[in-house]
Structures are given as structure tokens and as C-alpha cells.
N, C-alpha and C positions, 0 to 999 in steps of 0.2 A: 701465548696469544693464540687463539683458536678462529682460522679461517674457514668459512664457508663458501666453497667456489662452484659455480654452475657452469656447467659445459655447454649449455644451450642443446639443440637437438641435433647438432652435426657433430657428435663426439668430440673426440679431443681438439680435432679441427676448428671447432667453433670456439674454443677458450679466446678470450681478448687478450689483448697486450698486456692490461693490467693484471689480469689473472696469471699470466706466464710469469711477470715479474714478482709477483708474491709468492707463487709455487716455487720460484728458483730459490727464494728466500728461506724457505722453509726446510727444517730438519727432517720432519715426518710427514709424509703424505698418503692419505688413505683415500682409496676409491671406492666408494659403496656401490653394490651391484644388485640392491633388492629391489629399488623404486623403479627400475627400468633396465633394460639389457644393456649390458657394456661387454664390447668384445675382447678378445686377446689382442686384436689389432690396435683398439683403442690404448689398452694398457701399455702394449710395447711402443706405440707410437708417442706416448706422454713420458715414457721412460727414456726415449730418446732424445726429448727436449730438455730432460731436468737431471741434474746430477745426483739426484736422492732416487733411491729404489721404490717404486710405488707398491703399495700394500692394498691389494683387494681385499676387502671386508664384506661379511654378511651382516644381515638384519640383527642377530642377537648382539653382534659385537656394537653396533651403534645403538642400539637401545639400552643395553649395559652402560656403555659409555664412560666407565671409570678410568679406562686406560688411557681414552682419548683426553679427559679432563685432566688427569694426572699429569700426563706429558705436554700439555698446553701451559702447565705452570711454570715452566723453565725454558720451554723451547716453542718455536713456531711451528704450529701444526696445522695441517690442512685436510678438510674432508671435502673431496671432490665428488660432486654428485652430476647425475643427468639433468637436464633442462634447468629450472630455476631452483637452488638449494631449499628455499623456505616453502615449497608447495607440499612437501611432505611433513605431516606433523610430528613424524620422529625427530626430523632435524630441529624444528622448532622447540620441541622439548629440550633436545639436547643443549640448544643456546641458552635456554631458560636456566636450565641446570648448572651450566658453566658460569652463569652471571651469579647464581645463588652461591657458587664456590668461588666467588671473587676471580674468576678467570676471565679476562677480556676476550672479546669475540668481533668479528665483522664478517660483513656478507659481500660478495661478489656476484651480483645477479646476473642472470642470463635468459635466454627466450626459454618460455616454459613450452612443453609438449602439449598441455592442456589448450592452451591460449592461441598455439600455433594451429592445431587441429581444428578448433573453431573458426579460425581465421581462414585456413584453406577449404572448409566447407563452403563458404560464403554466407553462412547464416549471421544474423546480427548479434553480436556478443552479449548486449544488454537484453536478450530476450531467454536467456538461458536461466533455469532455476537450478535446484539442489543437483549436485553432481554425486554419482554413486558408483561402486565397484561390483561387479558381478564375479562371484568366485565359484569354484566347481562346485561347491557343497551345496545341497539343494535346498536348504533354508535360505541361502544368499538370494534367490530369486525371488523369495517374498518381500525382501526390502527393497529390492530395486523395481518389482512390481509396483509397489505403494508409493515409491518416490516417482516413478512415471506417473502415475495417476493423481498425484497432488500437483505435479507441474502442468499437466495438462489441463486441470481444473483452471489454471489462471493462463492457460494459453503459451506457456512456456517451454522450450526444448530441453532435453534431459542428455547429458554426456554420461555415457555408461563407460567406465574405465574397466578393462578385463584383467582378469589374474595373470600374474606374471612368477614365476619362481625358477630360481637357479640352483642347481644341484652341484655343490662344490665337490663332490666326489667323482660325478661322472663329468662333470664339465658340461652339462647340458642346461637348455633353457625351455621351460614349459610355457607356452602361451595359450589361454584359454581362446578357442576357435569362436569366432562371431555367430556362427551357426549354433553353436552350444548354447550361446546367449539367447538367440529367438527361440529355440525348442524349450529353453527353462521358462521363458516368459509365456510361452504358449499353454505350457502345463500350469504354469499360475493362473492363467486366464481361465482355464477350465475347472480351477478350484475355487476361485475367488468371483468370477463372475460379474467383474466390474465393467466389461464390455468396452476395454479400452486397448486390447490388443489381439490381431488376428493376422492372417495372411495379407490382409488388406492395409495393414498399418505402413506409414511409409517410414524409411530408416536410412541411416547414412552409415557407411563403414569406413572408416579410415584407418588404413594401414602403413605402418612402417615412416611416419610423418617426418619430412626432414631427410629422408634416406634417398639414395640415388632410385632405388625401386618403390617409391611411394605410390600409393594407391589409393584413391578415393572414390567408392560406389555408392550409388544411390538409386533407390526403389523400393517398391513393395517388398514387406518381409517374404511373401512367397515366391518372389523373384529372385530375391539376394540370397536367401538362406540355402539355395541349391549350389551356389557359387564356390570355387576354391579361392582363399584368401591368401594362401601362402603363409610364411613366417610372420610372427609379430615385431613389435607389439601393435595391438588393434585396439581400436576405440569405436564405440557404436553412439550414434546419435539419434534419439527418437523426437522427430520434430513436432512442435505445437503449432500455433496458429503462425501462418506464412503471409511476409510481406512480399508484393509483386517483385521487390528486387531480391527479396532471399529466392524466390522460385526460380527467376532468371538466372541467378548464381549457381544453383543447384543444376539446372539443365545445361548450363555452359562449362562450369568449373571441375565438375565431377562426371564419372562415369555413370551417366544417367539411364536407368531402364525403364522406369516407369513416371509418368507425370507425377509431380508433387503434389500431396494433397494435406489438408489440415486435419491432423489427428484429434484435434482438439473438439471438432464440431458437434460429436455425438457423445461426449463425455458428460456424466451427470455426478453430482455429489452422492454420496451413499444416502444421505437424507432423501433426496431427490428419487432415488431409486427405490427405497422404502415405500414413499408415498404412492408412486406410480404402481408398485406391486401391491399394497395392501387395499387401496381405495376401491378399486373393482371388486375385490373378495368380500370387502366391509357391505357393498352395496348389495352383492349377492346374497350375504348372510341375513340381511335385514329383509330383503325380498323373501328369503325362504322362511324365515320367521314368521311373517305375515300370512303366508299360505298356511302355514301349521295352526297359527292361533288367529283362524279367521271365524269363529264361531259367535263372535259379537257380544259373549258375555262382559259383566262390569268390569271384572277383573283383567281381561284382556283388553279392555279400552284403555284401562291405565297403562298397560304394557304398550299400545299402540302410540300412545303420547311419549312414551321413553323411545320409542324406536324412531319417533319424528325428531327427538332431539340427536340421536345417533346420526341421523341423515343429515342433519344440520351441522354437525361437528365434520362429517364427510365432505360436505360441501365447503366448509371453512379450510379444510385440510387441502383442497384442491385449489381454492382461491389463494391461500398463502404461498402453495408452490410456484403458481403462476407470477405471484409477487416476489418471488425470489427469498420470501420469509420461511427458510427451510426449518428452523426448530420449532415455529408456530405450527408449522404443516404437521411434522412429526408427533406434536403433542395432542393436535386435533384428532389425528386419525387413531392416536392411542385411547383418547377419551372415548371416541364411537365404539373402539373395539371392547372398552373396558363395560359400556351400557349393554351391549349385544352380550356379552358373556355373563354381566349379572342376571339378564333373563335367562339364559340359557341354563346357569346352574339351579334358578329358582324353579324352572319348569321342567328341567331335567331332559332337554331337547338339544340337539347339535345342528345348528343351521351352517356350520363350517364343512361340512362333507360335502355339499354341492361345489363343484368348481366354478369359478367366474367364466363367464363367456368370453 
């Protein structure tokens, strides 16, 4: 039998009576320490409550899973995890694999660190979009940036979990600092320019939720990223549209530095950004082409009609943009640019060199 046992967010002291009863019946107890920090004190404390020696294990051991499943064929085996055991996809996959190998399993759920972080912030749980993890590798920032962008488009908040690693040899833990998260997102903004992240972006940093030295700070990125956050684990929340009760909670339940603001108000879809950027340039190109081809010859009269059609497409694009019909807006501006370029190549002139005013 394979048991998945969650400690909750309070370490081994958060184990339920039911969980302790199960663990005392197990011949093998593993304690994984890769989804979140597990202190030596937690391991020693749990050892003192049980008659079996706890075996701390790393990610590779759980991901491989063969020793765990094989032991669970003939013994009661437990995998103890921080928070709720089925938040981690690795644990879900292991349970699924145990079932496919005819090994029975059961789960003793507990408080999730993610749900606790959301609750402690005072934000409404049903207003959160896709969650994402920021790693220290630079490419990770692109995924996080795009996730925040997509969530803000629908007015939703984003939970950003931060990288945690435990070195088995040095017995040291690494927690990605929230300031690094902010700096990586600012770099991503300079590259992608969706205008969703700046020093004025409102954010929440939750550190060590459930521990005695828990700290939750909220404010603008420019203010918050200068602070010292101490040891992890840390989570960052980028807020979307805020209900007035969420604003009240942020100012009263967190260490609030700046007035909460709605980060979603100025966010536009990429399609809208394209039309807003290209429509003025297309108008300027039409006018420039009229100035160049102003001799009134018959051939240029035909071109004038084509330019009128281009102007109609530009007007359609702006109209569709106001109506929120973004795909049609992009198509219309594309048609306008196609007509302009057709004349450009026919006449050998380039109206795009003049910048839009």
C-alpha cells in the first residue's frame, strides 16, 4: 500500500491524527524535500513520533519511483510531502503509475501552501488565472511574462512560484529572491514591450507562509524590489482587476507600501497593439503616396482610387478595434498595407520611409 501524506504548511506539527496513525503503521516512510523546504528539525521531529526511520529523498528518487512502487507491493509505504501531496504533478504521476502496476494507494490531504498564500493575501481565490514558476534561467522569464500577460487580459491575478533547490551534499537550500523575479520580468518587458510590467506594477510578495516569521508585503515593484525578503520560500502575486474588498484586504492584512492599483487597465491584446501601431503608419504612407503621385495623370487617377480603398480598410480596422473584433481589425489593416505595397512596387517608390507623426 502506498500512502501520500501531506504535512500542511506547518511542518511535521501540522500532521493530522489520522496521518500519524497511518505513518505509525508504515514500514517505510519517505520524506521528499524538492517541492518545498523541509528542515532537519522536521525530519528529527517526525522521527521522534514514529518507530521507523524517516528517509529524506530527492526529486530523482520520486520521479524514478521504481523503489517506492516495488516496496509498496508488500509493505505499507508512505511518501510525506509539504503542503498537499497532490499539488505536485510528480506525485500525481507516481500515484497513477502505482495504479497501473496494481499497487493500491491512498491520499491524506492537508493545507496547500498555494491556497494559503492566496488566502493570506486577502485576494479572491476565484480571480486567479494560470499559475507559473520562475526559475533562475533567463528563458524562464519569457514563460512567466507571457502568463502574466494572458492573465491580465482577463483581469486575473497571477501566482508566481519561485525556484527552490536543495543540495544534498552541502545540506543548503536555494530560494530565488523575489527581487530577481522582478528584475527578470523588467528585462522581459524591455524585450517584448507588451506594456504590462514596470516599476509601477502592483505586486504582493509572500514569504515563509505558515511559519512563525511569515511576512507578506505589497506595493509597487519599484518600491518592493529594493527590500530584503530573508529566507524562502517566496511567492509573488501580480494582481489584476481589484474588487474594493481586495483593496481593503491588501491595505489591512499585508505590509502595504503603495496604494493598490489595477494592473489590467492598460493591457491590450497583441492584435490591438498591432492595429494601434500600424494604422497611423498606414495613414501616413497613403498621404505620402498622394503627395508623390499628385501630377493628375490618368494612371495616377486609378492609383488614387486604390489609395481610397486602402483608407477605407484603415477606417474599418479602427472601427473593428473599437468593437473588439480584433481578428477583423488585423485583417483590415493587412489589406490596407497590401494595397499600399502593390502601388509601391508598381511605381518604385517607398512611402513607408516617412515616420507617422
